[in-house]
C-alpha positions in Angstrom: 46.0 -87.7 -35.0 43.6 -84.7 -34.7 41.4 -86.6 -32.3 44.4 -87.6 -30.2 45.5 -83.9 -29.9 42.0 -82.8 -28.8 41.8 -85.6 -26.2 45.3 -84.8 -24.9 44.4 -81.1 -24.6 41.2 -81.9 -22.8 43.0 -84.1 -20.3 45.6 -81.4 -19.6 42.8 -78.9 -18.8 41.1 -81.3 -16.5 44.3 -82.1 -14.6 45.1 -78.4 -14.2 41.6 -77.6 -12.9 41.8 -80.4 -10.4 45.1 -79.1 -9.1 43.7 -75.7 -8.3 42.4 -74.9 -4.8 39.2 -72.9 -4.9 39.3 -69.5 -3.2 37.2 -70.0 -0.1 38.0 -66.6 1.5 34.7 -65.2 2.6 33.8 -61.9 1.1 34.1 -58.9 3.3 30.9 -58.1 5.0 30.0 -54.5 5.9 28.2 -54.4 9.2 25.4 -51.9 9.3 26.0 -49.1 11.9 23.7 -49.4 14.9 21.0 -46.8 15.0 21.8 -43.7 17.1 20.7 -43.9 20.7 18.5 -41.3 22.4 20.1 -37.9 22.7 21.1 -37.6 26.4 21.4 -33.9 26.5 18.9 -31.9 28.5 16.4 -30.0 26.4 15.9 -26.3 25.9 12.5 -25.8 24.5 12.1 -22.7 22.2 8.3 -22.2 22.4 6.8 -19.3 20.5 5.3 -17.9 17.3 6.8 -17.1 13.9 9.8 -15.4 15.5 10.7 -18.7 17.0 9.7 -20.8 14.0 11.9 -18.7 11.7 9.3 -17.5 9.3 10.7 -16.4 6.0 14.2 -18.1 6.4 15.5 -21.6 6.3 15.4 -23.7 9.4 19.2 -23.4 9.8 18.7 -19.6 10.0 16.1 -19.6 12.8 17.1 -18.3 16.2 16.8 -21.8 17.9 19.3 -23.2 15.4 21.7 -20.3 15.9 21.2 -20.6 19.6 22.3 -24.3 19.4 25.5 -23.2 17.7 26.1 -20.6 20.5 25.7 -23.3 23.1 28.0 -25.7 21.3 30.7 -23.1 20.9 30.6 -22.3 24.6 30.7 -25.9 25.7 27.1 -26.3 27.0 25.7 -29.7 26.4 22.1 -28.9 25.7 19.7 -29.7 22.9 17.5 -26.9 21.5 14.1 -28.0 20.2 12.2 -25.5 18.0 8.5 -25.5 18.9 7.5 -22.3 17.1 4.3 -22.0 15.2 3.8 -19.1 12.8 0.8 -16.9 13.7 0.4 -18.5 17.1 -1.1 -16.5 20.0 -1.1 -17.1 23.7 -4.3 -19.0 23.5 -2.9 -21.2 20.8 0.3 -21.7 22.9 -1.8 -22.7 25.9 -3.6 -25.3 23.9 -0.3 -27.0 22.9 2.0 -26.5 25.8 1.2 -29.8 27.5 2.3 -31.7 24.4 5.5 -29.7 24.1 6.3 -30.4 27.7 6.5 -34.1 26.8 10.1 -33.3 25.7 10.8 -32.8 29.5 12.7 -29.6 29.0 15.0 -28.1 31.6 14.4 -24.6 30.2 11.5 -23.2 28.3 12.1 -20.0 26.3 8.5 -18.6 26.2 8.1 -16.1 23.3 4.4 -15.4 22.8 2.1 -12.4 22.9 3.2 -10.3 20.0 0.3 -11.5 17.8 -2.2 -11.0 20.6 -1.0 -7.4 20.9 -1.2 -6.7 17.1 -4.8 -8.0 17.2 -5.7 -5.8 20.2 -6.5 -8.8 22.4 -7.5 -7.7 25.9 -4.4 -7.7 28.0 -6.1 -9.5 30.9 -6.6 -12.5 28.6 -3.0 -12.3 27.3 -1.7 -12.3 30.9 -3.9 -15.1 32.0 -2.7 -17.3 29.1 1.0 -16.5 29.7 0.6 -17.1 33.4 -1.0 -20.5 32.8 1.8 -21.5 30.5 4.4 -20.4 33.0 2.7 -22.4 35.8 2.5 -25.5 33.6 6.2 -25.3 32.7 7.3 -24.8 36.3 5.0 -27.6 37.5 6.8 -29.8 35.0 10.2 -28.9 36.5 11.3 -26.5 33.8 12.8 -23.1 34.3 11.1 -20.4 32.3 12.9 -17.6 30.3 10.2 -15.1 29.4 10.7 -13.0 26.2 9.4 -9.5 26.5 7.9 -7.7 23.5 6.7 -4.3 22.4 4.2 -3.1 19.8 4.0 -0.6 16.9 3.3 3.0 17.9 0.0 3.1 16.1 -1.6 0.9 18.8 -1.5 3.8 21.2 0.8 4.7 24.1 -1.5 3.4 26.9 -2.0 -0.1 25.3 1.7 -0.4 24.5 2.8 0.7 28.0 0.5 -1.9 29.6 1.5 -4.5 27.2 5.2 -4.1 27.9 4.6 -4.0 31.7 2.7 -7.3 31.4 5.9 -9.2 30.8 7.9 -7.5 33.6 5.0 -8.1 36.0 4.8 -11.8 35.1 8.6 -12.3 35.5 8.5 -10.7 38.9 5.5 -12.7 40.1 6.7 -16.0 38.9 10.4 -15.3 39.5 11.4 -16.0 36.0 14.4 -14.7 34.0 13.2 -12.0 31.6 14.5 -10.9 28.2 13.3 -7.3 28.3 13.0 -7.0 24.6 13.3 -10.1 22.4 14.0 -8.0 19.2 16.7 -5.9 20.8 19.1 -4.5 18.2 16.9 -6.0 15.3 13.6 -4.2 15.4 13.3 -1.3 12.8 16.6 -2.2 11.3 15.9 -2.5 7.6 19.0 -4.6 6.8 18.1 -7.1 9.6 14.5 -7.7 8.6 12.6 -9.1 5.6 10.6 -6.9 3.3 7.6 -7.2 5.7 9.5 -5.2 8.3 8.4 -7.7 11.0 10.4 -10.9 10.6 14.2 -10.9 10.9 16.7 -12.1 8.3 19.3 -14.8 9.2 21.6 -12.0 10.3 18.8 -10.6 12.5 18.2 -14.0 14.1 21.9 -14.3 14.8 21.6 -11.2 17.0 18.5 -12.5 18.7 20.3 -15.8 19.5 23.1 -13.8 21.2 20.6 -11.8 23.1 18.8 -14.9 24.3 22.1 -16.5 25.2 23.0 -13.6 27.4 19.9 -14.2 29.5 19.9 -17.9 29.2 23.5 -18.6 30.2 23.0 -18.0 34.0 20.3 -20.7 34.0 22.6 -23.4 32.6 25.1 -25.8 34.1 28.1 -27.2 32.3 
């Protein structure tokens, strides 16, 4: 009797199993998203030293990053590339400008010369280097926005005067737009600069970005 019950139970299980239709619904497949295509927006190249690189603050706090936000808010379809190198001089910039121009920028914001001035570099050399970079940018089809700078008073009034006029003279000769003083509203403001008194805080860079935007906007198209 016991064997009969076991055999009957086994037969029922087999019959029930044969009557079931296996689930042949294919599992949902998540297709990988295609890689992003190249960014079609024209490039604005921020080319300079530590003031462009954002020394002492996070990348998001640098002026090129804040400038990108200004452009986006105002509906300008441009892409800002930060090509700042801390400690760079005009001779260093001249040595790397060709590589930077591979980005094919529409506009180059040229912010260099401050470190040359602090080192007392002969102004003729500074001017030659800046002029060569402007010529390279213009030959590559880029519009140049030149950032003017000044120096601490301890470097002497004559050197400072000639240093400042160097930028205005270049802008006039090469017909470039000029930011008269890149650190306008930020220089010598303790709450807008780091403890070194030279490099801006995030708040300082926000002011710089707005200053740059004021001179940059006439060069852009929507």
